[in-house]
C-alpha positions as CSV (number, residue, x, y, z in Angstrom):
1,M,114.3,115.1,123.8
2,S,112.1,115.4,126.8
3,N,110.6,112.6,128.7
4,V,107.0,113.6,127.9
5,L,105.0,110.6,126.7
6,V,102.4,111.2,124.1
7,I,100.1,108.4,123.0
8,R,98.3,109.0,119.7
9,D,95.3,107.3,118.3
10,F,95.9,106.9,114.5
11,K,93.1,104.3,114.3
12,T,90.3,106.7,113.4
13,V,91.8,107.9,110.2
14,W,93.3,104.5,109.5
15,Q,89.8,102.9,109.8
16,K,88.3,105.4,107.4
17,A,91.2,104.8,104.9
18,N,90.8,101.0,105.3
19,A,87.0,101.2,104.7
20,L,87.7,103.2,101.5
21,E,90.2,100.7,100.4
22,R,87.5,97.9,100.7
23,E,85.0,100.1,98.7
24,I,87.6,100.6,95.9
25,E,88.3,96.9,95.8
26,A,84.6,96.1,95.4
27,L,84.1,98.9,92.8
28,V,86.9,97.8,90.5
29,K,85.4,94.4,90.0
30,G,83.1,96.1,87.5
31,F,86.0,97.6,85.5
32,P,86.7,96.1,82.0
33,S,89.1,93.2,82.0
34,H,91.5,95.2,79.8
35,E,92.1,97.6,82.7
36,Q,93.1,94.7,85.0
37,Y,96.8,95.6,84.9
38,R,96.4,99.3,84.3
39,L,93.8,101.4,86.1
40,T,92.4,98.6,88.3
41,D,95.9,97.7,89.6
42,Q,96.8,101.3,90.0
43,I,93.7,102.4,92.0
44,I,93.9,99.3,94.2
45,R,97.6,100.0,95.0
46,S,97.1,103.7,95.7
47,S,94.1,103.1,97.9
48,R,96.0,100.4,99.9
49,S,99.0,102.7,100.3
50,I,96.9,105.2,102.3
51,S,96.1,103.0,105.3
52,A,99.5,101.2,105.0
53,N,101.4,104.4,105.2
54,I,99.3,105.6,108.2
55,A,100.0,102.3,110.0
56,E,103.7,102.2,109.1
57,G,104.2,105.8,110.2
58,N,102.6,105.1,113.5
59,T,105.1,102.5,114.4
60,Q,108.1,104.8,113.8
61,L,110.2,105.9,116.8
62,F,110.6,109.4,115.4
63,I,107.9,112.0,114.7
64,K,109.7,113.2,111.6
65,R,109.4,109.6,110.2
66,E,105.7,109.5,111.1
67,L,105.2,112.8,109.4
68,F,106.9,111.4,106.3
69,H,104.5,108.6,106.1
70,A,101.4,110.8,106.8
71,N,102.5,112.9,103.9
72,A,102.9,109.8,101.7
73,A,99.3,108.8,102.7
74,L,98.1,112.3,101.6
75,G,99.9,111.7,98.3
76,S,98.2,108.4,97.9
77,C,94.8,110.0,98.5
78,G,95.5,112.4,95.7
79,E,96.6,109.6,93.4
80,T,93.5,107.6,94.2
81,R,91.2,110.6,93.6
82,N,92.9,111.0,90.2
83,H,92.3,107.4,89.3
84,L,88.6,107.8,90.3
85,L,88.3,110.7,87.9
86,T,89.9,108.6,85.1
87,A,87.4,105.8,85.8
88,Y,84.5,108.3,85.6
89,Q,85.9,109.9,82.4
90,N,86.1,106.4,80.9
91,H,82.5,105.6,82.0
92,Y,83.6,102.8,84.3
93,I,81.8,104.5,87.2
94,S,78.9,106.9,87.4
95,E,79.1,110.5,88.3
96,E,77.4,109.8,91.6
97,Q,79.9,107.0,92.5
98,C,82.8,109.3,91.6
99,K,81.3,112.2,93.7
100,T,80.5,110.0,96.7
101,L,83.9,108.4,96.8
102,D,85.6,111.7,96.3
103,E,83.8,113.2,99.3
104,K,85.0,110.2,101.4
105,F,88.5,110.8,100.3
106,L,88.3,114.5,101.1
107,E,87.2,113.5,104.6
108,V,90.2,111.3,105.0
109,I,92.4,114.1,103.6
110,K,91.0,116.5,106.2
111,M,91.6,113.9,109.0
112,L,95.2,113.5,107.7
113,Y,95.7,117.3,107.9
114,G,94.6,117.2,111.5
115,Y,96.8,114.3,112.2
116,I,99.8,116.0,110.6
117,K,99.0,119.2,112.6
118,M,99.0,117.2,115.8
119,L,102.3,115.5,114.9
120,K,103.9,118.8,114.1
121,S,102.7,120.1,117.5
122,C,104.4,117.1,119.1
123,L,107.5,117.8,117.2
124,D,107.5,121.4,118.3
125,N,107.2,120.1,121.9
126,E,110.1,117.6,121.3
127,S,107.9,114.8,122.8
128,V,108.9,111.1,122.9
129,T,106.1,109.2,121.2
130,I,104.8,105.7,121.8
131,D,101.6,104.1,120.6
132,P,100.9,100.8,122.4
């Protein structure tokens, strides 16, 4: 490993993911009570997992571990998008709500792709990474 110090700012994508998490939590308050331990719980868990994985990955000492968590965050985005579609299909949310949230999740996904690309670049350069 070289002694190159790379400081990454994960906060932009984390903030977007965190904002979506809060939107989802507000949205599910309108879901039927019989979904409390099914769809409601699943969509809250998957949306929380996005920002949690970004933050957890950023505190890792090794880029490969951070990449693992960034990929997990991508997976949680896909899972949450699936739950949104299920909510729409069951008429718990409107088509407009589904479309608007899906566009926001696509934005986070694109940001994560960029983040992963940057991490892979750091890995290729064998950089030591630290985020204060």
